[in-house]
Every structure is written in structure tokens, then in C-alpha cells.
C-alpha positions as CSV (number, residue, x, y, z in Angstrom):
1,X,1.4,89.0,28.4
2,X,4.6,90.8,29.3
3,X,8.0,89.4,28.4
4,X,10.6,89.7,31.1
5,X,14.3,89.0,31.6
6,X,14.7,86.8,34.7
7,X,18.5,86.8,34.9
8,X,21.5,84.6,34.3
9,X,22.3,81.4,36.3
10,X,24.9,78.7,36.4
11,X,22.2,76.0,36.7
12,X,18.4,76.0,36.3
13,X,16.5,73.1,37.8
14,X,13.0,72.5,36.3
15,X,10.7,71.0,38.9
16,X,10.7,71.1,42.7
17,X,9.9,67.5,43.5
18,X,12.4,65.5,45.6
19,X,14.7,65.0,42.6
20,X,14.9,68.7,41.7
21,X,15.2,69.8,45.3
22,X,17.9,67.3,45.9
23,X,19.8,68.3,42.8
24,X,19.8,72.0,44.0
25,X,20.8,71.0,47.5
26,X,23.6,68.8,46.3
27,X,25.0,71.6,44.2
28,X,24.9,74.0,47.2
29,X,26.5,71.5,49.5
30,X,29.2,70.2,47.1
31,X,30.2,73.3,45.1
32,X,33.1,75.3,46.6
33,X,32.1,78.7,47.9
34,X,34.3,80.4,45.3
35,X,33.7,81.4,42.6
36,X,30.1,82.5,43.3
37,X,27.4,80.3,41.7
38,X,23.8,81.0,41.1
39,X,21.1,78.3,40.9
40,X,17.4,78.7,40.1
41,X,14.6,76.2,40.7
42,X,11.4,76.7,38.7
43,X,8.2,75.0,39.9
44,X,4.8,75.2,38.2
45,X,2.8,74.5,41.4
46,X,2.4,76.5,44.6
47,X,4.0,73.7,46.6
48,X,7.2,71.6,46.6
49,X,7.3,67.8,46.6
50,X,5.8,66.7,43.3
51,X,4.4,63.2,43.7
52,X,5.1,63.5,47.5
53,X,2.0,65.1,49.1
54,X,0.8,64.9,52.6
55,X,-2.8,65.8,53.4
56,X,-2.8,69.2,55.2
57,X,-5.6,68.2,57.6
58,X,-4.0,64.9,58.6
59,X,-0.2,64.4,58.8
60,X,-0.6,60.6,58.8
61,X,-2.2,60.7,55.4
62,X,0.3,60.6,52.6
63,X,-1.6,61.0,49.3
64,X,1.5,60.3,47.3
65,X,4.8,58.6,48.1
66,X,4.7,57.4,51.7
67,X,6.9,54.4,52.4
68,X,10.6,54.0,53.1
69,X,12.4,50.7,53.0
70,X,15.2,49.5,55.2
71,X,17.6,49.4,52.2
72,X,16.6,52.8,50.8
73,X,19.8,54.5,52.0
74,X,19.5,57.8,50.2
75,X,16.1,58.5,51.8
76,X,17.3,57.5,55.2
77,X,20.4,59.6,55.0
78,X,18.3,62.7,54.3
79,X,15.8,61.8,57.0
80,X,18.7,61.5,59.5
81,X,20.1,64.8,58.4
82,X,16.9,66.6,59.1
83,X,16.0,64.6,62.3
84,X,12.8,63.2,60.8
85,X,11.3,60.2,62.7
86,X,9.5,57.1,61.4
87,X,6.3,55.2,61.9
88,X,6.4,51.4,61.5
89,X,4.2,50.1,58.8
90,X,1.1,48.5,60.3
91,X,1.2,44.8,59.3
92,X,0.2,43.3,62.7
93,X,1.5,40.0,63.9
94,X,-2.1,39.1,64.8
95,X,-5.1,39.2,62.6
96,X,-6.4,37.8,59.4
97,X,-5.2,39.0,56.0
98,X,-7.5,38.6,53.0
99,X,-7.0,37.6,49.4
100,X,-10.0,38.1,47.1
101,X,-10.2,36.3,43.8
102,X,-11.3,38.0,40.6
103,X,-14.3,35.7,40.2
104,X,-17.2,36.3,42.5
105,X,-17.9,32.6,42.9
106,X,-14.5,32.0,44.5
107,X,-14.4,32.3,48.3
108,X,-11.8,34.7,49.7
109,X,-8.6,33.1,51.1
110,X,-7.8,34.1,54.6
111,X,-4.3,33.8,56.0
112,X,-3.0,34.5,59.5
113,X,0.2,36.6,60.1
114,X,0.3,35.2,63.6
115,X,1.3,31.8,62.3
116,X,4.3,33.2,60.4
117,X,7.8,33.9,61.6
118,X,9.1,37.5,62.1
119,X,10.3,39.9,59.4
120,X,7.5,39.8,56.9
121,X,8.0,40.0,53.2
122,X,5.8,39.9,50.2
123,X,6.3,36.5,48.7
124,X,8.3,33.9,50.6
125,X,10.8,31.9,48.7
126,X,11.1,28.8,50.7
127,X,9.7,27.2,53.9
128,X,11.8,27.6,57.0
129,X,12.2,25.5,60.2
130,X,9.0,23.9,61.5
131,X,7.2,24.7,58.3
132,X,7.2,28.4,58.9
133,X,8.0,31.0,56.3
134,X,11.2,32.9,57.1
135,X,10.0,36.0,55.2
136,X,6.2,35.8,54.8
137,X,4.1,38.7,54.4
138,X,2.7,41.5,52.6
139,X,1.7,40.3,49.3
140,X,1.8,37.0,49.9
141,X,0.2,34.2,50.9
142,X,2.8,31.9,49.7
143,X,1.8,29.4,52.3
144,X,-1.6,29.0,50.7
145,X,-2.8,27.4,47.5
146,X,-0.3,26.7,44.7
147,X,2.6,27.1,47.2
148,X,5.0,25.0,45.2
149,X,4.2,26.7,42.0
150,X,4.6,30.2,43.6
151,X,8.0,29.4,45.2
152,X,9.3,27.9,42.0
153,X,8.2,30.9,40.0
154,X,9.8,33.3,42.5
155,X,13.1,31.4,42.4
156,X,13.1,31.7,38.7
157,X,12.4,35.4,38.9
158,X,15.1,36.0,41.5
159,X,17.7,34.2,39.4
160,X,16.9,36.5,36.4
161,X,16.8,39.6,38.5
162,X,20.2,38.8,40.0
163,X,21.6,38.6,36.5
164,X,20.1,41.9,35.4
165,X,21.4,43.5,38.6
166,X,24.9,43.0,37.2
167,X,24.0,45.3,34.4
168,X,21.8,47.8,36.3
169,X,23.4,50.8,34.6
170,X,22.7,49.4,31.1
171,X,20.1,46.7,31.4
172,X,19.2,47.0,27.7
173,X,22.7,45.5,27.0
174,X,22.4,42.8,29.6
175,X,20.9,39.3,29.7
176,X,17.2,38.4,28.9
177,X,16.9,41.1,26.2
178,X,14.4,38.9,24.4
179,X,12.0,39.4,27.4
180,X,11.5,43.0,26.5
181,X,9.1,42.0,23.7
182,X,7.1,40.0,26.2
183,X,4.5,41.5,28.5
184,X,4.4,40.4,32.2
185,X,1.0,39.0,31.5
186,X,2.4,36.9,28.6
187,X,5.1,35.7,31.0
188,X,2.6,34.8,33.7
189,X,0.5,32.8,31.3
190,X,3.5,31.0,29.9
191,X,5.0,30.1,33.3
192,X,2.0,29.4,35.5
193,X,-0.7,26.9,34.3
194,X,-4.3,28.0,34.1
195,X,-5.4,25.6,36.8
196,X,-3.0,27.4,39.3
197,X,-5.5,30.2,39.6
198,X,-4.3,31.5,42.9
199,X,-0.7,31.7,41.7
200,X,-1.7,33.6,38.6
201,X,-3.9,36.1,40.3
202,X,-1.4,36.6,43.1
203,X,1.4,37.6,40.7
204,X,-1.0,39.8,38.8
205,X,-2.1,41.6,42.0
206,X,1.5,41.9,43.1
207,X,2.7,43.6,39.9
208,X,-0.4,45.7,39.6
209,X,-0.1,46.9,43.2
210,X,3.7,47.7,42.9
211,X,3.7,49.6,39.6
212,X,0.0,50.7,39.2
213,X,-0.2,49.4,35.7
214,X,-1.8,46.2,34.3
215,X,0.6,43.2,33.7
216,X,-0.2,43.4,30.0
217,X,1.1,47.0,29.9
218,X,4.6,46.2,31.3
219,X,7.7,44.9,29.6
220,X,9.0,41.7,31.3
221,X,12.6,42.9,31.0
222,X,11.6,46.2,32.6
223,X,10.0,44.4,35.5
224,X,13.3,42.5,36.0
225,X,15.2,45.7,36.0
226,X,12.7,47.5,38.3
227,X,13.1,44.6,40.8
228,X,16.9,44.6,40.4
229,X,17.1,48.2,41.5
230,X,15.2,47.2,44.6
231,X,17.3,44.2,45.5
232,X,14.9,41.6,44.2
233,X,11.3,40.6,43.7
234,X,10.7,39.6,47.3
235,X,12.4,42.8,48.5
236,X,10.2,45.0,46.3
237,X,7.0,43.4,47.5
238,X,7.9,43.3,51.1
239,X,6.5,45.4,53.9
240,X,8.7,44.6,56.9
241,X,12.3,44.4,55.8
242,X,11.6,45.6,52.3
243,X,10.1,48.4,50.3
244,X,7.4,49.5,52.7
245,X,9.0,49.0,56.1
246,X,8.0,52.4,57.6
247,X,6.5,55.8,57.0
248,X,7.7,59.3,57.6
249,X,6.6,60.7,60.9
250,X,4.7,63.9,60.2
251,X,4.1,62.9,56.6
252,X,6.5,62.5,53.6
253,X,6.0,66.2,52.6
254,X,8.1,67.0,55.7
255,X,11.2,65.7,53.8
256,X,10.4,68.0,50.8
257,X,9.8,71.0,53.1
258,X,13.0,70.4,55.0
259,X,15.0,70.3,51.8
260,X,13.3,73.5,50.7
261,X,14.3,75.2,54.0
262,X,17.8,73.8,53.8
263,X,18.2,75.3,50.3
264,X,17.0,78.7,51.4
265,X,19.1,78.7,54.6
266,X,22.3,77.4,52.9
267,X,22.2,80.0,50.1
268,X,25.1,82.4,50.3
269,X,25.0,85.5,48.1
270,X,28.8,85.6,48.0
271,X,29.1,81.9,47.4
272,X,26.5,79.4,46.1
273,X,23.0,80.9,46.1
274,X,19.7,79.4,45.1
275,X,16.3,81.0,44.2
276,X,13.0,79.0,44.1
277,X,10.3,80.5,41.9
278,X,6.9,78.9,42.1
279,X,3.7,79.2,40.0
280,X,5.8,79.4,36.8
281,X,5.6,76.7,34.2
282,X,8.6,76.0,32.0
283,X,7.3,76.0,28.4
284,X,10.5,76.2,26.3
285,X,14.2,75.4,26.5
286,X,16.4,76.6,23.8
287,X,20.0,75.4,23.4
288,X,22.6,77.5,21.7
289,X,24.3,76.5,18.5
290,X,27.6,77.5,19.9
291,X,29.3,75.5,22.7
292,X,30.2,78.7,24.5
293,X,26.8,80.2,24.7
294,X,24.1,79.5,27.3
295,X,20.7,77.8,27.2
296,X,17.5,79.9,27.5
297,X,14.7,78.7,29.6
298,X,11.3,80.3,29.2
299,X,8.7,80.1,32.0
300,X,5.1,81.2,31.8
301,X,2.9,82.5,34.6
302,X,-0.6,83.9,34.6
303,X,0.5,87.4,33.6
304,X,4.0,87.1,32.1
305,X,6.7,85.2,30.3
306,X,10.1,85.2,31.9
307,X,13.3,84.2,30.1
308,X,16.3,83.0,32.0
309,X,19.7,81.9,30.8
310,X,21.9,79.1,32.3
311,X,25.0,77.1,31.5
312,X,23.2,73.9,32.2
313,X,19.6,72.8,32.9
314,X,18.4,69.9,35.0
315,X,14.8,68.7,34.0
316,X,13.6,66.9,37.1
317,X,10.3,65.3,36.1
318,X,8.9,62.1,34.6
319,X,9.7,61.6,30.9
320,X,6.0,61.9,29.8
321,X,5.7,65.3,31.5
322,X,9.0,66.5,30.1
323,X,7.4,66.2,26.7
324,X,5.2,69.2,27.6
325,X,8.2,71.5,27.2
326,X,9.2,72.7,23.7
327,X,12.8,72.1,22.9
328,X,14.8,74.1,20.4
329,X,16.5,72.4,18.6
330,X,14.5,69.3,18.9
331,X,15.7,66.6,21.2
332,X,17.3,63.4,19.8
333,X,14.8,61.0,18.3
334,X,15.4,58.4,21.1
335,X,14.7,60.9,23.9
336,X,11.5,62.0,22.1
337,X,10.5,58.4,21.7
338,X,11.2,57.8,25.4
339,X,8.7,60.5,26.5
340,X,6.1,59.3,24.0
341,X,6.4,55.6,24.8
342,X,6.4,55.4,28.6
343,X,3.1,54.8,30.4
344,X,2.3,56.6,33.6
345,X,1.1,54.4,36.5
346,X,-2.5,55.1,37.5
347,X,-3.3,55.4,41.2
348,X,-6.0,56.6,43.4
349,X,-5.2,56.6,47.1
350,X,-8.1,56.7,49.5
351,X,-8.1,57.0,53.3
352,X,-11.0,56.5,55.7
353,X,-10.6,57.5,59.4
354,X,-12.7,55.9,62.1
355,X,-13.5,56.3,65.7
356,X,-12.2,52.8,66.5
357,X,-10.3,50.0,64.7
358,X,-13.5,48.0,64.0
359,X,-11.6,45.6,61.6
360,X,-9.6,44.2,64.6
361,X,-12.8,43.4,66.4
362,X,-14.6,41.7,63.5
363,X,-13.9,38.0,62.5
364,X,-14.0,36.5,59.1
365,X,-16.6,33.8,58.6
366,X,-15.7,30.5,60.3
367,X,-12.5,32.1,61.7
368,X,-11.6,33.2,65.2
369,X,-9.9,36.6,65.8
370,X,-10.1,39.9,63.9
371,X,-8.8,41.3,60.6
372,X,-5.4,42.8,60.3
373,X,-6.6,45.5,57.9
374,X,-4.4,44.0,55.1
375,X,-6.3,42.8,52.0
376,X,-5.5,42.1,48.4
377,X,-8.1,41.9,45.7
378,X,-7.8,40.6,42.1
379,X,-11.4,41.9,41.6
380,X,-11.3,45.6,42.4
381,X,-11.9,48.4,42.4
382,X,-9.5,48.3,45.4
383,X,-6.3,46.4,44.7
384,X,-5.0,46.4,48.3
385,X,-5.7,47.9,51.7
386,X,-3.6,48.4,54.8
387,X,-4.0,49.7,58.4
388,X,-2.7,53.2,58.1
389,X,-3.3,54.2,61.8
390,X,-1.0,56.7,63.5
391,X,-0.6,58.8,66.6
392,X,-1.3,62.5,66.1
393,X,0.6,65.3,67.7
394,X,-1.2,64.8,71.0
395,X,-0.2,61.1,71.0
396,X,-3.8,60.1,70.4
397,X,-4.2,57.1,68.0
398,X,-6.0,57.9,64.7
399,X,-7.6,54.8,63.3
400,X,-7.4,54.7,59.6
401,X,-7.6,52.3,56.6
402,X,-5.8,53.1,53.4
403,X,-7.0,51.8,50.0
404,X,-5.1,51.7,46.7
405,X,-7.0,51.7,43.4
406,X,-4.6,51.2,40.5
407,X,-4.3,50.4,36.8
408,X,-7.5,50.0,34.8
409,X,-9.7,50.4,37.9
410,X,-8.0,53.8,38.7
411,X,-8.5,55.0,35.1
412,X,-12.1,54.0,35.2
413,X,-12.9,55.7,38.5
414,X,-10.8,58.8,37.8
415,X,-13.6,60.1,35.6
416,X,-16.4,59.3,38.0
417,X,-18.3,61.7,40.1
418,X,-16.4,62.1,43.4
419,X,-19.4,60.9,45.5
420,X,-19.9,57.9,43.2
421,X,-16.2,57.0,43.4
422,X,-16.2,57.2,47.2
423,X,-19.4,55.0,47.4
424,X,-17.7,52.4,45.1
425,X,-14.6,52.4,47.3
426,X,-16.5,52.1,50.6
427,X,-18.8,49.4,49.2
428,X,-15.7,47.3,48.3
429,X,-14.3,47.9,51.8
430,X,-17.5,46.5,53.2
431,X,-17.2,43.4,50.9
432,X,-13.5,42.8,51.7
433,X,-14.2,42.8,55.4
434,X,-17.0,40.3,55.3
435,X,-19.9,42.6,55.0
436,X,-18.7,45.1,57.6
437,X,-21.1,48.1,57.3
438,X,-18.8,49.9,59.8
439,X,-16.6,50.6,56.8
440,X,-19.1,53.3,55.7
441,X,-19.2,54.9,59.2
442,X,-16.1,57.1,58.7
443,X,-15.2,60.3,60.5
444,X,-13.1,61.7,57.7
445,X,-12.4,60.6,54.1
446,X,-9.4,61.7,52.0
447,X,-8.4,60.8,48.5
448,X,-6.0,61.8,45.7
449,X,-6.9,61.0,42.1
450,X,-3.5,61.1,40.5
451,X,-4.4,60.4,36.8
452,X,-6.3,63.7,36.7
453,X,-3.5,65.7,38.3
454,X,-2.2,67.9,35.4
455,X,1.2,68.2,37.1
456,X,1.8,64.4,37.2
457,X,-0.8,62.7,35.1
458,X,-0.4,59.6,37.2
459,X,1.5,58.0,40.0
460,X,3.9,56.5,41.2
461,X,5.9,56.6,38.0
462,X,6.2,56.0,34.2
463,X,7.0,52.5,33.0
464,X,8.0,50.8,29.7
465,X,5.5,48.6,27.8
466,X,6.5,45.5,25.7
467,X,9.2,46.2,23.1
468,X,10.0,49.7,24.4
469,X,12.7,49.4,27.0
470,X,15.6,48.3,24.8
471,X,14.7,50.9,22.1
472,X,14.2,53.9,24.4
473,X,15.7,53.0,27.8
474,X,19.2,54.3,26.9
475,X,17.8,57.9,26.8
476,X,16.7,57.8,30.4
477,X,19.9,59.4,31.8
478,X,21.7,60.5,28.7
479,X,22.3,64.3,28.6
480,X,21.0,66.2,25.6
481,X,23.6,68.9,25.1
482,X,23.2,71.2,28.1
483,X,20.1,69.4,29.4
484,X,20.4,66.8,32.1
485,X,17.6,64.5,33.4
486,X,16.4,63.6,36.9
487,X,13.4,62.0,38.4
488,X,12.8,58.6,39.9
489,X,12.5,57.0,36.5
490,X,16.2,58.0,35.9
491,X,17.4,56.3,39.0
492,X,19.3,53.0,39.4
493,X,18.6,52.5,43.1
494,X,14.9,51.9,43.8
495,X,13.8,53.3,40.4
496,X,10.3,54.6,39.5
497,X,8.2,56.2,42.1
498,X,10.3,55.7,45.2
499,X,11.6,58.7,47.1
500,X,15.0,57.0,47.3
501,X,15.2,56.8,43.5
502,X,14.2,60.5,43.1
503,X,16.9,61.6,45.6
504,X,19.5,59.4,43.9
505,X,18.6,60.8,40.4
506,X,19.0,64.4,41.7
507,X,22.4,63.7,43.1
508,X,23.5,62.0,39.9
509,X,22.3,64.9,37.7
510,X,24.0,67.5,40.0
511,X,27.3,65.5,39.9
512,X,27.1,65.4,36.1
513,X,26.5,69.2,35.9
514,X,29.4,70.0,38.3
515,X,31.7,67.7,36.2
516,X,30.7,69.5,33.0
517,X,31.2,72.9,34.4
518,X,34.6,71.9,35.8
519,X,35.6,70.7,32.4
520,X,34.4,73.9,30.8
521,X,36.4,76.0,33.3
522,X,39.5,74.0,33.2
523,X,42.5,75.9,31.7
524,X,43.5,74.8,28.2
525,X,46.1,72.1,28.1
526,X,49.6,72.9,26.8
């Protein structure tokens, strides 16, 4: 394998996901044209986007990040800049939603969106006028069994989240520190009595669906922080008016591609220029012992090793993946522990395309009217489904159901034979929709098994288990010498897996680098 000198740069960005692309773009847009600056992005894959990935054969199928919330301002700003349109999330005002209990002897609970007031949300906090829920919706069924218990629990959660939000930059120094040692599952069992089965299972499904880990794997303090960055528990779980309000028209990868094109088009050889090198994996970052020397970044491809130098490096990837890089000297103990002690969410996204929306034409047993396509299951393997239909470029509607398999079920099915996995998912769709064999009569089927993807090892993001957040959380954004960190886990605005968080983290890292270089170049005082 040949060793090569790849050149000298002001900044090297490791990773061309949304965080890395945004960091490079922000540097190009914000740095003055003089003196000349050189930026390099190194990406191991043959595509940009990271955990943003649209199916090439169907632009309405986002295999990775897909949704944009009404309060996700960073994402919306970039979409507006590139003239990217939106598709409203399909949570119809008519049709039956389904909640499936974990135990097979429990009958499914059906709830009708048409009886709710506008602006859906995942878990309503209080009844509105005429006994309607002002923000019903997506995960939620708060009008069903255990209604009082659910609303009381949500009110308690929202109070704690509001307190944590006041310390969103340093939640490990804020209130409720003692809850870091408690798992979300422990908290559910302590707060919700065993006889309130629906309430318990609803919260488990909600947490599992949002973060793609089991409640036992998640620090309760980290859940409060996660919700605080999203504006609250209800806001996080919401479809309309919350986290999943709409999708990107043409697929979420369009945003990554537009950023890539903007970086190429904005580069100025005599000003700020940027180079993107793909199919090269960064294997080593060496920091100098002298404060005046530069860092060395070593990247490996199939036939060669290339060494680059830079004043600063932005590592834009999840903490567990950043541990695949060798650092010399070793990173501080807290940063090493961070990478070793965060758990990647486990997600399989599956899509079935049909010739017609058969679920709208089929009624649940003893009910009038069709299904909405929205289901929740505490049993699995599917955790939740949603109508993912869209209009193609000929304005023809494509009828599609999306299924999320997460947590333990995703890990279990990740190692299965692809045909066996598809059969298990379709079998569960049949069951969720009251024995509808039409679920098996698909025209096209797409899936992404994120736990087996070597470039991500999971999706949507890495999270903290019990007892880990206070100990290792402070290392999320803390620079290590000339190395700065980006990625949705390092955000404070829609953290962990949201495109908005990835974009914000890239901007923060770029600002920090520009400030450091300005300090280094400042004339000596006196």
C-alpha cells in the first residue's frame, strides 16, 4: 500500500453526513475571502448524507432520517435556502389508529382520529372543550384506557423537562441528577402501577419508537434532556405540530446533495476552497506536541494511505464510530469513556408499496370506516407503522406503508435471512390490520437494516444508559486539543438523530474552529 502526502489544509472535516457538510459550508460562507483558506472533507463512503439516505428507486422512501418538525429551524432554514419543498406527514383526520398490546390475549385498542380536534400530537396533556383533546395524536391514545394516569404522568414529565431545559448546555450540572442512575424502565415501573397496563405499555412504545432503544437501556436523566432539546415530551412524540410534521419532497438525501453542490460551487481558489474526497476512511489523527504545529490526519483507501495536515480537525460522526479512529496522543479518559459507553439505537425501516391504499378500505372488527395506516405495537416485531404515500414526479400517488422495527426486535431481525425478515414484517402487518392478507400483495418492498451498516452501526443516534450521562456527557462537545466534535449527538437543539441537531452541531463546531484560528492569528498584545 503506497503512502502519499495529501497536502496541507486549514480545516479537515471527517465525515460527510449533514453535520460535516454543514460545518464545511458554514466555514465557506462565514470566513472572509482573504486570506485564502483550504478545507478538506474526507468521507469513507461513495455517497454523502450519513444517516440520511433516500432509496434511489423511490424518492418518497427515506431509509434513514426523514421527518422535519415545525420547530426545527435549522433544517427549515437550509431547505428554504435550497428551495426544497415538503410533504405533509400522513396522519389522516379520518380512519382508525391501532394500539396492539404485548400480550396476545389482549384485544387491540382502536381509536379514531376523526373524533379529535386539529393539530395532532403524540400524547395529549389535558382534555379540551367538549371533551376533545387539543393536541391528540400520533403516539397517543391518551383518550383511551388509563387516561388520568397518562395525563398525570405527562404533566410530571413536562415539569421535569422544563427544569432541565434551563440547563440544556450542561444538563449534568442541572436538576434531577439522581435520575441518571435510574433507567426509563425503572421510572415507568415506579410511577405507573402494574394494573395500568395500557399506560405502561404506551410509554414503553413511545420511548422505544422515538430513540430505537429499550427503556431499560436509557438513562432517565438523558431522556429528560433529549426531550428538553425538542421542546418537551409531547413535542417530541408529535406528528402534526411536532417532531414529524412533514417530510422532504424528493427525499431527505436531496438536502445533503444540495449542500454538497453548494460547497463545490462556493469554493474559491483565491479565497475559501473546499475539496471532498470520498471512499477514504480516516484511520488515525495525530496531534502535535507543540501548540504551533499542525495535526496529521491519515486516511486509508483500497490501494493507498494518504496523510494530510491541518490546523484543526472536525470529527463529524457519532461517538461510538469516532472510536474507530486511532488518536495520538490518546484522547482524554472522559472522551474515550464517552465513545465506549454510548449505545447506538437499533432501527430497521421497511416500506411496502401497493397498487391501492387497501388499509383505508378495510374496517377493524366491529368498527365502521377504514384504517388510517397508523399503528403502534408493544408486541413486535414492528413498533409502529404509518401511511407513507406520496406523489411521484408525474403527480401520480404512490400508496405505501412504512414500518419501524426498533430496539431488541431490530437487533434480533438484523441477523436474519432477508427473506425471513421480510416475511416476519409482512406477517405482522397482516396481524396489525385485522388479518389483511392484502399486506402481502406489495408491488415493491424496500428496507434498510441499520445495525449491520458498518458506517453507522445503528440509527437514529447513540444514547446514554443508566449512570453514564453525568460521567461522560461533558465530553460530548468539549474539544480535545485541535479536534472538535460534531454530529447530532453533540447538538443542543433536537439532539440525537434529527437532521436539525446534525446541522446545528456542524455550525457550532465551525464557529469554534473559526474562533480558535482567529485567536491563533491575532497579533500579540503589547
